[in-house]
N, C-alpha and C positions, 0 to 999 in steps of 0.2 A: 678316234673311230671315222674310216673313210665315209663318206656320204656319198650314195651312187643314186643316180637319176638315168633312167631309161627314157628318152623322148621320141614318139613316133609320129610323124607327121609328112604328108606328101607335098606339101607345099614349101619349096626351099627357104623362101622369104620368113614364113613363119617360123620354119625348123631354126633359123640363124636367130631370129629374136628369142625364141626360147632359149637356146644354147647360151647366148649372151648374157640374158636375164639371170639365169640360173649360175653359170659361171661366176658372175660378180657375186654371188652367195658363198662360194667356196664349193660348189658341189661338183663332184665328176661326173660328167654328162656323157652318155652312150647313145649314139642318134641311130636311127635308121628310117626309111621313106616308105615303108609298107607293112601291113600286118604281120606277113610271113617273115620278113627280114627281122621285124620286132621280136617275133616269138624266138627266132633262131638267136638273137642277140641277149636273151633272159636265160640268166643263171639264177635257179633258188638259192637264196641265202646271201647273193652278191650284190643285188638291186633291191633298194629298199622302195624306190616310187617310181612309178611309170606316168609319163604324161602323153597321153595318145589322141590323135585325130579320131573321128567316126568314120567319115567316108575316105576309103583308101583303096587303090587297086590290090587285088589278090587276096586279101582279107580284111575285112573292116575292124574298127576299133573294138567293138562290141565282142565279135567273136575272138579277138584276140586276148580280150580283158578275161573271158571266161576261161581260154586256155591257161593263161598266165596264173588267175586264181587258183585253177586246179594244181598246178604246180608249187604253188606257195601262197596258201590261203593269207597270209599275216602282210603280203605285200599291198601297197597301198596304190590305187588307180585313179587319176584324174584325167576325165575325159573332156575334150574339144570339140566344139561342133558351131559352124555359122547357121545352122538351121535347126536349132533344140526345139522340141516339142515338151509338152507335160508329159506324156505317154513315154517319151524317150528319157527324160530324167529320172522316172520312175523305174524303168527298167534297167538303167545303170546303176541306181542304190541299190535295187533289191538284188542285183547280181554282186555286190561287193563293192562296187565303185565307192570312192570316197566323195567326190563332187564331181561337178558339172559346170563348165566354163563355156561362156560364149565368145568366139572370136570375131573379128580381132579386137573388138573392143573392152571385154574384160582381161586380156591377157597381160597388159603393161600394169593394170592398177591392181590385180588380185593373185598372179600366178606365183610370186615370191612367196606371200603371206599363205596361199593354199598349199604350197609344198611343204613349209615350214610346219604347218599344223599337220599334215599328212604323216611327215617323219615322226611327229610326236605321240601320233595315234600309233603308229607301227610300234614305237618304242613300248607304249602300254601293252600291246599284244604280245610282245616278246617277253616282258616282264610276266605277263600272266601266263604263259607257257611255262616260264622257269618256276614259277610258284606252283604250277600243277606236278611239275616234274619234281620239284623238291619235296611236295607233300607225300608222292608216292614214295619216295626213296625213306622218307620219314617212318612212313607207315610199316614199311618192310622191315625197318630196323627195330621198330618199336615191339614186332611179334616176336623177334627174336629176344629181346631184354627182358620182356614184362614179367616173367616169372622171377627171376632173381633181382632185380633191380628195381624196385618201387619208387624209390626216391629220383632215379632218373628219369622214369616214366613219367611222374608228375611233372619235372621239367620240360621233358619233350612235349607234353600234351600243353602245357601254356604256350611253347613256341607254335604248336600246330595251332593253337586258337588265334594267335596273333595273325599268323601267315593267312588262315581262313578269312580275318578281318581284312586284311590287305587285299586278299583276291576279292572279296564282296566290292570292295571300294572299287578296284580296276574295273570290274564287270559292271559296276554302275555308272561308271565314267564311259566305258564303252557302248552302253545303251544309250547314255545321252547323246551320243554322237549321230543316232539316226535320225533323220529329217522328215521322215513320213508318219502321219497321224494314222494309225493302226485302225481307228474307227471310220474314217472318212475316207482313206486313202488318198488324201490330199497332204499338201505340206503341212508341218506343225509350227509351234510357235517358235522353238528353236532355230529352225531354218530361215524364218522370216527375221528375227532380230538379228541373225549373223548377216544378212545381205542387206537389210533397210539401210544401215550407216553407210555402206558402200554406194547403195542408190541415191542417197542424199548428196554424197561427195560428187557423184556424177554429175547429178542435177545442176550443183554449184557451178562446176567446172565448165559444162557445156552450154549451160543457160536456158535448161528447160524445166518446165513445169511438169508437176504431178500432182496426184489426189491419193490421199489415204484415208480409207473409209474402214469403221468397225461397224458390222451388222451385230445385232442382238436378238435374238429368239427366245419366245417362251411357247410353252404348251402344256397340256394337262398331264401330271404324272412325270414330268422331267427329272423329277428328284426321288422318283422313288425306285430302288433298286432292284425291285420285282419285275420292274418293266423294262431292264436295261436293254434287252435284245430288241425291243420295239423302240426305244430312245436312239439305239446305234442307228436303226434303219431310217428313223426319220432325220438324225443328223447326216447321213449320207445322201438322203433325197435332196435336203436344204442345200448341202454343199454342190452337190452335182449341178442342180438348177442355177445356182448361181453361176459355177465354172461354164456352164453351157451358154450364158449371156455376155461371156468375158471375149476380150480379143486375145490373140495368141500370147501376144507380149505381156498380158496383165497377170498378176499373181492373186492367188487365194490362199489362205494358209487359216488352221484353225487356232483362234488366239487363246481360248480357254472353253470351259464346259459347254457353255451356249452362245459362244460369239465366234466371229470369222472376221479377219482382217484381209482387206483388198488395197493391193498397191496397183495403181492405174496411171502409167506413165503418160506425160504429154497429153494431160486432161486439165479441165478447170469446170466450166459450166457444163459440158456433155456428160462430166461424171455425175453431177446431180442428176441429170435427166435419166440415165441407166440407173442409177440407184432406186429413183423413183419408181421406174418400171419393174425393177426386181422385187423392191418391197410391195407394190400391188399385185405382183403375181404370186408372191408367198404368203402374204397377210389373208388370214381367214380360211386358207385352204386345209383341206384334210390330207393326211398323208397315207398313202398305200391303198387305202380304199374308203367305201363311206362310213365306216366306224372307225376311222382313223382319228387321231387328235387334232384339233384345230390350231393352227401355228397363229403367233402374233408375232410380226416383225416391226423394228425400228432400227434407224440407223443413225450414227454421226460420222461427218464429213470433215477432213482438213486439207487445205490446200498448200502446197509449197511452191514460190516462198512466201504467198499471201500472208498466211498465217504464222509460218515459222520454218527455218531452215535447219532445224534441229529434229532429227528422229525423235527423240524423246518429247520433246515439245509438241510435235504433230500429234503421236499418239495421246497426249494429254488433251489436246483442242478436240480431236476426235471424239474421245470419250465424253467430254463435256457436252459436245453438240448433241450426243444421244438424248440427253435430259432438256436439252434448249433446242429443238426444231428450230427456233428462228434464228440460229448461228448459222444454219445450213445456207 
């Protein structure tokens, strides 16, 4: 099966770099230098993955992505930009984008892997579509045969159950590709784990430091399912408060129920100062109003390369430091 990629980029040097990298992986590459030209070059069902810049003449990449997704909802779109923000990333993912890469730094090291994974996700979507169509056809056939052929009906029902199980597994896989935590509207653990290994390798290659922080919070009623709405508001308030004190290039993601992980590039001692400020800001505060729950906050921090050059070991070090503040 021919694998076809549409690359839309107004910078000829970046366009050539992308084209060369993808052709090296045996992709059939179609190119365009603005959003309108990219939309004209797109043919539903013939192009599997689109790689596009955001800021371009005539039509920007976000607008083009929405138009392309309207023509073919199963096509995967990877967005490139040199000035991305959290809000732009969330906008891209919510409108059906597959991933968001910063150029030029992330292109050489991530574009080939990201395109390959986008192809795999598109294949899952096509299989999902085929299964739904097969189920519809099976049901139509069953309605005609049910009266006279009981034995055939039992066999068809078994096939239907197997198809539904496969469909459920595919749907679960598709849901797991989402990178946004629905409660806090920030990145989730899957997004963090997918990107932290790349960030560690970049730190090794370019010899820059970074800090990894796990913030843990507790408050009365956090395990009470009857207070779910209140607990969600508390988590959103905590996440937004932390995000408002981070730099544009820093990352916050929800790590699990009551913990957030921070990735702070090119920081060491200043990361401790920042975390102490956030901890003092959140510690003992009432959320929402004077009757809201009182928050207890604590954190653990690990530094690369001082504590480790491994993503897994840095997480272990940060978790240990939560219970051993003298390690910070």
